[in-house]
FIDO-220391 format. One record per residue: x, z, y of N, C-alpha, C, CB in turn; residue in one letter. Coordinates in nm, 2 decimals, always signed. Last residue first. Glycine has a CB too. Example, Ala and Ser with C-alpha at 12.3 -4.5 7.8 and 13.67 -1.06 7.14 Angstrom:
{{+1.28 +0.71 -0.22} {+1.37 +0.71 -0.11} {+1.29 +0.79 +0.00} {+1.41 +0.57 -0.06} S};
{{+1.32 +0.78 -0.57} {+1.23 +0.78 -0.45} {+1.32 +0.78 -0.33} {+1.13 +0.90 -0.45} A};
# end
This chain:
{{+8.49 -5.41 -0.87} {+8.54 -5.57 -0.86} {+8.58 -5.50 -1.00} {+8.67 -5.65 -0.74} V};
{{+8.28 -5.18 -0.75} {+8.27 -5.23 -0.86} {+8.32 -5.44 -0.94} {+8.13 -5.19 -0.85} Q};
{{+8.49 -5.03 -0.55} {+8.47 -5.03 -0.68} {+8.39 -5.07 -0.78} {+8.47 -4.97 -0.68} K};
{{+8.41 -5.23 -0.35} {+8.55 -5.26 -0.45} {+8.60 -5.17 -0.55} {+8.67 -5.26 -0.37} A};
{{+8.17 -5.15 -0.23} {+8.18 -5.27 -0.36} {+8.30 -5.29 -0.42} {+8.15 -5.42 -0.32} R};
{{+8.27 -4.88 -0.19} {+8.17 -4.87 -0.29} {+8.18 -5.04 -0.39} {+8.01 -4.84 -0.18} R};
{{+8.41 -4.91 +0.01} {+8.50 -4.84 -0.08} {+8.36 -4.86 -0.21} {+8.56 -4.64 -0.01} C};
{{+8.24 -5.06 +0.20} {+8.34 -5.16 +0.11} {+8.43 -5.08 +0.01} {+8.45 -5.24 +0.22} L};
{{+8.11 -4.85 +0.31} {+8.06 -4.95 +0.20} {+8.12 -5.02 +0.13} {+8.00 -5.03 +0.22} R};
{{+8.25 -4.70 +0.39} {+8.19 -4.69 +0.31} {+8.15 -4.77 +0.20} {+8.13 -4.67 +0.35} D};
{{+8.36 -4.87 +0.58} {+8.41 -4.82 +0.47} {+8.36 -4.85 +0.40} {+8.43 -4.73 +0.44} L};
{{+8.06 -4.88 +0.76} {+8.17 -5.04 +0.69} {+8.26 -5.02 +0.58} {+8.30 -5.10 +0.80} T};
{{+8.02 -4.65 +0.85} {+7.97 -4.75 +0.74} {+8.07 -4.77 +0.68} {+7.90 -4.89 +0.77} E};
{{+8.32 -4.57 +1.00} {+8.31 -4.45 +0.88} {+8.17 -4.54 +0.72} {+8.19 -4.23 +0.99} L};
{{+8.30 -4.76 +1.20} {+8.39 -4.77 +1.03} {+8.37 -4.70 +0.98} {+8.52 -4.75 +1.00} F};
{{+8.04 -4.66 +1.30} {+8.03 -4.78 +1.28} {+8.19 -4.83 +1.15} {+8.02 -4.85 +1.47} A};
{{+8.18 -4.43 +1.45} {+8.07 -4.43 +1.35} {+8.05 -4.54 +1.28} {+7.96 -4.39 +1.40} S};
{{+8.39 -4.56 +1.60} {+8.41 -4.43 +1.52} {+8.28 -4.45 +1.38} {+8.38 -4.27 +1.64} R};
{{+8.23 -4.66 +1.80} {+8.31 -4.73 +1.72} {+8.37 -4.70 +1.59} {+8.39 -4.77 +1.79} D};
{{+8.14 -4.44 +1.86} {+8.01 -4.59 +1.88} {+8.11 -4.64 +1.79} {+7.96 -4.69 +2.07} R};
{{+8.27 -4.33 +2.03} {+8.26 -4.24 +1.92} {+8.15 -4.41 +1.83} {+8.17 -4.04 +1.96} A};
{{+8.55 -4.66 +2.07} {+8.44 -4.50 +2.09} {+8.40 -4.47 +1.99} {+8.32 -4.49 +2.19} T};
{{+8.80 -4.71 +2.22} {+8.83 -4.71 +2.08} {+8.70 -4.63 +2.16} {+8.99 -4.66 +1.96} F};
{{+8.83 -4.98 +2.52} {+8.83 -4.85 +2.51} {+8.73 -4.86 +2.30} {+8.72 -4.76 +2.69} A};
{{+8.93 -5.27 +2.46} {+8.81 -5.26 +2.52} {+8.86 -5.07 +2.41} {+8.64 -5.41 +2.48} A};
{{+9.23 -5.41 +2.62} {+9.14 -5.46 +2.49} {+9.01 -5.32 +2.56} {+9.24 -5.43 +2.27} N};
{{+9.27 -5.72 +2.90} {+9.25 -5.56 +2.86} {+9.18 -5.56 +2.70} {+9.13 -5.48 +2.98} F};
{{+9.42 -5.99 +2.91} {+9.37 -5.93 +2.79} {+9.38 -5.78 +2.80} {+9.45 -5.97 +2.67} G};
{{+9.39 -6.12 +3.17} {+9.53 -6.03 +3.17} {+9.51 -5.93 +3.01} {+9.53 -5.91 +3.33} R};
{{+9.40 -6.48 +3.18} {+9.33 -6.31 +3.11} {+9.46 -6.23 +3.12} {+9.26 -6.30 +2.90} S};
{{+9.49 -6.70 +3.31} {+9.37 -6.72 +3.35} {+9.28 -6.58 +3.22} {+9.34 -6.93 +3.32} E};
{{+9.76 -6.68 +3.18} {+9.77 -6.59 +3.26} {+9.56 -6.60 +3.28} {+9.90 -6.62 +3.39} G};
{{+9.90 -6.85 +2.97} {+9.88 -6.89 +3.14} {+9.78 -6.85 +3.21} {+9.88 -7.02 +3.17} T};
{{+9.81 -6.63 +2.77} {+10.03 -6.71 +2.89} {+9.96 -6.80 +2.94} {+10.23 -6.81 +2.80} E};
{{+9.63 -6.58 +2.78} {+9.67 -6.46 +2.88} {+9.83 -6.51 +2.83} {+9.61 -6.25 +2.83} R};
{{+9.49 -6.82 +2.70} {+9.43 -6.75 +2.81} {+9.54 -6.61 +2.86} {+9.26 -6.71 +2.76} L};
{{+9.63 -6.79 +2.42} {+9.62 -6.87 +2.54} {+9.58 -6.84 +2.68} {+9.55 -6.94 +2.51} H};
{{+9.46 -6.51 +2.32} {+9.64 -6.54 +2.32} {+9.68 -6.68 +2.43} {+9.70 -6.60 +2.11} A};
{{+9.25 -6.62 +2.30} {+9.27 -6.51 +2.35} {+9.41 -6.52 +2.43} {+9.26 -6.41 +2.24} G};
{{+9.28 -6.78 +2.12} {+9.21 -6.87 +2.20} {+9.22 -6.75 +2.32} {+9.05 -6.93 +2.14} L};
{{+9.31 -6.66 +1.87} {+9.43 -6.77 +1.92} {+9.36 -6.83 +2.09} {+9.43 -6.94 +1.78} D};
{{+9.10 -6.52 +1.87} {+9.23 -6.44 +1.89} {+9.33 -6.55 +1.95} {+9.28 -6.38 +1.74} R};
{{+8.92 -6.73 +1.76} {+8.90 -6.67 +1.94} {+9.07 -6.59 +1.94} {+8.72 -6.50 +1.97} M};
{{+9.01 -6.82 +1.56} {+9.03 -6.92 +1.68} {+8.99 -6.82 +1.78} {+8.94 -7.06 +1.68} A};
{{+9.03 -6.65 +1.39} {+9.11 -6.66 +1.42} {+9.14 -6.75 +1.54} {+9.16 -6.68 +1.35} T};
{{+8.70 -6.58 +1.37} {+8.80 -6.43 +1.44} {+8.95 -6.52 +1.48} {+8.85 -6.26 +1.27} A};
{{+8.71 -6.81 +1.27} {+8.64 -6.76 +1.37} {+8.67 -6.70 +1.45} {+8.57 -6.73 +1.36} M};
{{+8.76 -6.78 +1.01} {+8.78 -6.86 +1.12} {+8.82 -6.88 +1.24} {+8.72 -6.87 +1.13} G};
{{+8.64 -6.52 +0.93} {+8.79 -6.50 +0.95} {+8.85 -6.64 +1.04} {+8.87 -6.48 +0.77} I};
{{+8.35 -6.54 +0.79} {+8.39 -6.49 +0.97} {+8.58 -6.51 +1.07} {+8.36 -6.28 +0.97} N};
{{+8.34 -6.59 +0.55} {+8.25 -6.63 +0.64} {+8.32 -6.62 +0.79} {+8.12 -6.56 +0.62} A};
{{+8.53 -6.42 +0.38} {+8.55 -6.56 +0.43} {+8.45 -6.59 +0.53} {+8.56 -6.67 +0.32} V};
{{+8.56 -6.13 +0.69} {+8.53 -6.23 +0.52} {+8.56 -6.38 +0.56} {+8.33 -6.24 +0.44} D};
{{+8.61 -5.85 +0.81} {+8.68 -6.00 +0.80} {+8.63 -6.05 +0.67} {+8.86 -6.01 +0.79} F};
{{+8.41 -5.66 +0.97} {+8.46 -5.68 +0.86} {+8.50 -5.83 +0.90} {+8.37 -5.65 +0.74} V};
{{+8.47 -5.40 +1.21} {+8.44 -5.48 +1.19} {+8.49 -5.57 +1.09} {+8.44 -5.50 +1.26} R};
{{+8.50 -5.14 +1.28} {+8.40 -5.17 +1.13} {+8.40 -5.33 +1.14} {+8.21 -5.09 +1.14} G};
{{+8.73 -5.08 +1.39} {+8.60 -5.05 +1.46} {+8.45 -5.08 +1.34} {+8.59 -5.16 +1.61} T};
{{+8.96 -5.08 +1.30} {+8.93 -4.97 +1.30} {+8.76 -4.95 +1.33} {+9.03 -4.92 +1.40} P};
{{+8.79 -5.39 +1.02} {+8.87 -5.37 +1.14} {+8.86 -5.20 +1.20} {+8.80 -5.48 +1.24} G};
{{+8.90 -5.44 +0.68} {+8.75 -5.44 +0.78} {+8.88 -5.36 +0.94} {+8.55 -5.27 +0.68} T};
{{+8.76 -5.68 +0.41} {+8.90 -5.62 +0.48} {+8.79 -5.56 +0.64} {+9.07 -5.79 +0.53} V};
{{+8.88 -5.62 +0.02} {+8.73 -5.66 +0.12} {+8.86 -5.59 +0.31} {+8.48 -5.49 +0.05} L};
{{+9.03 -5.96 -0.10} {+9.09 -5.82 -0.06} {+8.97 -5.84 +0.02} {+9.25 -5.77 +0.00} A};
{{+9.12 -6.24 -0.18} {+9.03 -6.15 -0.21} {+8.98 -6.02 -0.24} {+9.01 -6.19 -0.25} G};
{{+9.34 -6.33 +0.00} {+9.36 -6.33 -0.21} {+9.30 -6.23 -0.25} {+9.53 -6.30 -0.30} K};
{{+9.21 -6.41 +0.21} {+9.26 -6.59 +0.15} {+9.27 -6.47 -0.01} {+9.50 -6.72 +0.24} A};
{{+9.19 -6.17 +0.34} {+9.10 -6.25 +0.29} {+9.15 -6.33 +0.21} {+9.02 -6.30 +0.37} V};
{{+9.52 -6.12 +0.36} {+9.42 -6.06 +0.30} {+9.29 -6.09 +0.23} {+9.40 -5.99 +0.36} C};
{{+9.49 -6.32 +0.62} {+9.60 -6.31 +0.46} {+9.51 -6.23 +0.35} {+9.79 -6.20 +0.49} R};
{{+9.36 -6.24 +0.78} {+9.28 -6.34 +0.72} {+9.41 -6.37 +0.59} {+9.24 -6.48 +0.83} G};
{{+9.49 -5.96 +0.83} {+9.33 -5.99 +0.81} {+9.28 -6.11 +0.69} {+9.28 -6.04 +0.96} A};
{{+9.71 -6.05 +1.01} {+9.69 -6.00 +0.83} {+9.58 -6.00 +0.79} {+9.72 -5.85 +0.78} L};
{{+9.59 -6.18 +1.20} {+9.63 -6.30 +1.11} {+9.63 -6.25 +0.97} {+9.78 -6.36 +1.14} P};
{{+9.45 -5.96 +1.31} {+9.38 -6.06 +1.30} {+9.40 -6.16 +1.14} {+9.42 -6.14 +1.42} V};
{{+9.51 -5.69 +1.25} {+9.60 -5.80 +1.32} {+9.49 -5.91 +1.23} {+9.80 -5.81 +1.29} D};
{{+9.42 -5.41 +1.28} {+9.33 -5.51 +1.36} {+9.35 -5.62 +1.36} {+9.32 -5.49 +1.47} A};
{{+9.27 -5.31 +0.94} {+9.40 -5.35 +0.99} {+9.33 -5.42 +1.10} {+9.51 -5.44 +0.89} T};
{{+9.20 -5.20 +0.61} {+9.23 -5.16 +0.72} {+9.33 -5.24 +0.81} {+9.28 -5.05 +0.70} I};
{{+9.16 -5.33 +0.27} {+9.26 -5.33 +0.37} {+9.21 -5.30 +0.51} {+9.33 -5.45 +0.36} V};
{{+9.10 -5.23 -0.08} {+9.05 -5.27 +0.08} {+9.14 -5.25 +0.17} {+8.95 -5.19 +0.15} V};
{{+9.05 -5.45 -0.36} {+9.10 -5.39 -0.22} {+9.07 -5.38 -0.10} {+9.18 -5.41 -0.19} D};
{{+8.88 -5.62 -0.51} {+8.94 -5.42 -0.51} {+9.00 -5.38 -0.47} {+8.98 -5.35 -0.59} G};
{{+9.17 -5.88 -0.47} {+9.02 -5.87 -0.51} {+9.02 -5.63 -0.59} {+9.00 -6.06 -0.72} P};
{{+9.40 -5.75 -0.29} {+9.38 -5.85 -0.42} {+9.25 -5.81 -0.42} {+9.47 -5.84 -0.58} G};
{{+9.76 -5.66 -0.17} {+9.63 -5.66 -0.19} {+9.55 -5.81 -0.25} {+9.58 -5.62 -0.05} A};
{{+10.08 -5.73 -0.12} {+10.01 -5.63 -0.26} {+9.86 -5.65 -0.30} {+10.01 -5.46 -0.22} R};
{{+10.13 -5.88 +0.09} {+10.19 -5.91 -0.08} {+10.11 -5.88 -0.20} {+10.31 -5.82 -0.12} E};
{{+9.98 -5.77 +0.27} {+9.99 -5.87 +0.22} {+10.04 -5.95 +0.05} {+10.06 -5.89 +0.32} A};
{{+10.18 -5.58 +0.31} {+10.02 -5.53 +0.26} {+10.00 -5.70 +0.23} {+9.88 -5.44 +0.40} I};
{{+10.40 -5.70 +0.37} {+10.41 -5.58 +0.25} {+10.26 -5.53 +0.22} {+10.52 -5.42 +0.31} W};
{{+10.37 -5.82 +0.60} {+10.38 -5.85 +0.44} {+10.37 -5.76 +0.35} {+10.48 -5.91 +0.40} D};
{{+10.31 -5.58 +0.82} {+10.20 -5.71 +0.73} {+10.23 -5.77 +0.60} {+10.20 -5.84 +0.81} D};
{{+10.55 -5.47 +0.81} {+10.40 -5.40 +0.70} {+10.29 -5.49 +0.67} {+10.31 -5.26 +0.78} A};
{{+10.67 -5.66 +0.91} {+10.65 -5.67 +0.83} {+10.60 -5.57 +0.72} {+10.71 -5.73 +0.84} A};
{{+10.69 -5.88 +1.15} {+10.53 -5.82 +1.03} {+10.58 -5.82 +0.92} {+10.36 -5.94 +1.00} D};
{{+10.97 -5.81 +1.22} {+10.83 -5.88 +1.25} {+10.78 -5.90 +1.13} {+10.84 -6.02 +1.34} F};
{{+11.17 -5.50 +1.08} {+11.11 -5.61 +1.12} {+11.01 -5.70 +1.13} {+11.15 -5.64 +1.12} G};
{{+11.16 -5.27 +1.06} {+11.15 -5.26 +1.17} {+11.09 -5.38 +1.22} {+11.27 -5.24 +1.21} S};
{{+11.08 -5.21 +0.73} {+11.19 -5.24 +0.88} {+11.11 -5.27 +0.95} {+11.31 -5.36 +0.88} S};
{{+10.85 -4.97 +0.60} {+10.88 -5.12 +0.63} {+11.02 -5.09 +0.69} {+10.78 -5.21 +0.75} V};
{{+10.74 -4.65 +0.43} {+10.79 -4.75 +0.61} {+10.85 -4.85 +0.55} {+10.94 -4.66 +0.76} I};
{{+10.41 -4.57 +0.32} {+10.51 -4.69 +0.32} {+10.60 -4.71 +0.47} {+10.42 -4.82 +0.30} V};
{{+10.28 -4.32 +0.18} {+10.33 -4.35 +0.28} {+10.49 -4.44 +0.28} {+10.32 -4.23 +0.34} N};
{{+10.03 -4.22 -0.03} {+10.14 -4.28 -0.03} {+10.18 -4.33 +0.14} {+10.12 -4.38 -0.15} T};
{{+9.78 -3.98 -0.16} {+9.81 -4.09 -0.02} {+9.96 -4.08 -0.02} {+9.75 -4.04 +0.15} V};
{{+9.70 -3.83 -0.36} {+9.67 -3.99 -0.37} {+9.66 -4.06 -0.26} {+9.54 -4.03 -0.44} M};
{{+9.79 -3.59 -0.30} {+9.85 -3.69 -0.42} {+9.83 -3.83 -0.40} {+9.78 -3.66 -0.57} P};
{{+9.83 -3.47 +0.01} {+9.75 -3.54 -0.08} {+9.80 -3.62 -0.22} {+9.67 -3.63 +0.01} D};
{{+10.05 -3.42 +0.16} {+10.02 -3.32 +0.04} {+9.97 -3.37 -0.05} {+9.93 -3.22 +0.07} R};
{{+10.19 -3.64 +0.38} {+10.03 -3.56 +0.34} {+10.09 -3.51 +0.18} {+9.83 -3.72 +0.34} S};
{{+10.37 -3.69 +0.66} {+10.38 -3.66 +0.58} {+10.24 -3.61 +0.52} {+10.49 -3.60 +0.59} P};
{{+10.30 -3.91 +0.92} {+10.28 -3.76 +0.90} {+10.28 -3.74 +0.74} {+10.14 -3.71 +0.98} R};
{{+10.54 -4.15 +0.98} {+10.40 -4.12 +0.94} {+10.40 -3.94 +0.89} {+10.34 -4.24 +0.80} L};
{{+10.73 -4.42 +1.15} {+10.75 -4.22 +1.04} {+10.61 -4.25 +1.07} {+10.84 -4.01 +1.14} G};
{{+10.71 -4.73 +1.21} {+10.77 -4.58 +1.19} {+10.74 -4.44 +1.11} {+10.77 -4.52 +1.30} S};
{{+10.61 -4.90 +1.01} {+10.74 -4.97 +1.08} {+10.81 -4.81 +1.12} {+10.70 -5.09 +1.23} N};
{{+10.34 -4.82 +0.77} {+10.36 -4.86 +0.88} {+10.58 -4.89 +0.95} {+10.25 -4.74 +0.96} A};
{{+10.14 -4.78 +0.60} {+10.18 -4.89 +0.62} {+10.24 -4.86 +0.72} {+10.10 -4.99 +0.63} V};
{{+9.97 -4.55 +0.28} {+9.94 -4.59 +0.49} {+10.10 -4.68 +0.46} {+9.94 -4.37 +0.66} L};
{{+9.72 -4.62 +0.06} {+9.83 -4.63 +0.11} {+9.86 -4.65 +0.25} {+9.89 -4.71 +0.04} T};
{{+9.51 -4.41 -0.12} {+9.53 -4.47 -0.01} {+9.70 -4.52 -0.01} {+9.49 -4.37 +0.10} V};
{{+9.31 -4.44 -0.44} {+9.42 -4.39 -0.35} {+9.47 -4.48 -0.19} {+9.55 -4.40 -0.46} P};
{{+8.96 -4.26 -0.45} {+9.06 -4.46 -0.43} {+9.16 -4.38 -0.38} {+8.99 -4.63 -0.28} L};
{{+8.72 -4.11 -0.45} {+8.85 -4.14 -0.52} {+8.98 -4.22 -0.54} {+8.84 -4.15 -0.58} N};
{{+8.51 -4.14 -0.24} {+8.48 -4.27 -0.36} {+8.64 -4.19 -0.45} {+8.52 -4.52 -0.27} H};
{{+8.62 -3.85 -0.06} {+8.45 -3.88 -0.13} {+8.47 -4.01 -0.22} {+8.30 -3.93 +0.00} R};
{{+8.91 -3.98 +0.01} {+8.86 -3.91 -0.07} {+8.73 -3.86 -0.19} {+8.88 -3.86 +0.00} E};
{{+8.83 -4.18 +0.17} {+8.89 -4.24 +0.07} {+8.90 -4.15 -0.06} {+9.03 -4.28 +0.13} A};
{{+8.67 -4.10 +0.36} {+8.63 -4.19 +0.26} {+8.65 -4.21 +0.17} {+8.63 -4.26 +0.27} V};
{{+8.94 -3.93 +0.45} {+8.82 -3.87 +0.39} {+8.71 -3.96 +0.33} {+8.77 -3.81 +0.49} K};
{{+9.09 -4.11 +0.50} {+9.17 -4.05 +0.38} {+9.03 -3.96 +0.37} {+9.35 -3.96 +0.43} L};
{{+8.99 -4.28 +0.71} {+8.98 -4.34 +0.59} {+9.01 -4.24 +0.50} {+9.07 -4.46 +0.57} I};
{{+8.95 -4.07 +0.92} {+8.84 -4.12 +0.87} {+8.88 -4.19 +0.74} {+8.76 -4.21 +0.96} E};
{{+9.25 -4.01 +1.01} {+9.17 -3.94 +0.93} {+8.99 -3.99 +0.85} {+9.15 -3.83 +1.03} P};
{{+9.27 -4.32 +1.08} {+9.32 -4.24 +0.95} {+9.26 -4.13 +0.90} {+9.45 -4.19 +0.96} K};
{{+9.18 -4.40 +1.25} {+9.11 -4.38 +1.19} {+9.17 -4.33 +1.12} {+9.04 -4.43 +1.18} V};
{{+9.33 -4.62 +1.44} {+9.32 -4.47 +1.55} {+9.19 -4.42 +1.45} {+9.27 -4.50 +1.79} P};
{{+9.68 -4.73 +1.39} {+9.56 -4.71 +1.36} {+9.47 -4.61 +1.36} {+9.56 -4.74 +1.29} C};
{{+9.91 -4.83 +1.44} {+9.85 -4.82 +1.60} {+9.68 -4.77 +1.54} {+9.86 -5.01 +1.73} A};
{{+10.05 -4.88 +1.20} {+10.07 -4.80 +1.34} {+10.02 -4.74 +1.42} {+10.10 -4.84 +1.41} D};
{{+9.89 -4.89 +0.93} {+9.91 -4.75 +0.97} {+9.95 -4.76 +1.11} {+10.02 -4.68 +0.89} A};
{{+9.71 -5.03 +0.79} {+9.81 -5.11 +0.86} {+9.80 -4.97 +0.98} {+9.74 -5.31 +0.91} D};
{{+9.61 -4.95 +0.46} {+9.62 -4.92 +0.56} {+9.75 -4.98 +0.68} {+9.61 -4.78 +0.53} V};
{{+9.44 -5.01 +0.15} {+9.57 -5.01 +0.22} {+9.54 -5.03 +0.38} {+9.68 -5.12 +0.16} Y};
{{+9.31 -4.84 -0.10} {+9.26 -4.90 +0.02} {+9.42 -4.92 +0.05} {+9.15 -4.80 +0.14} I};
{{+9.22 -4.95 -0.46} {+9.28 -4.94 -0.36} {+9.29 -4.96 -0.22} {+9.34 -4.96 -0.38} M};
# end
């Protein structure tokens, strides 16, 4: 199963393409409307607009053999802890070896924004990011099928 934190995910079409190649079902989870899919392997889940509702839904269900796609570091940490394979939309893999550092860097960035030391601009999403994501997702899907 592939779970997608879908509200601001820039790689939904790529996810569906890779999932189809690997014959893996996809669940898109969001707080707001999603475009319906005619593909029976794709499920849309709309959760309440409550804080972290989509994250909670995914974290409760993800586990070994699942792939999770999210840019949210706390959600990535929760899913890694449950044994899921996790990547961000730029192809960055989150795992037990790096989730602690990713969390620390996220917290540092939040602190710097709160104190005015940083404006917190995110880098633009590039074609290189999309390519790295496709490569990473394909690799994680192969690993997930081995579990």
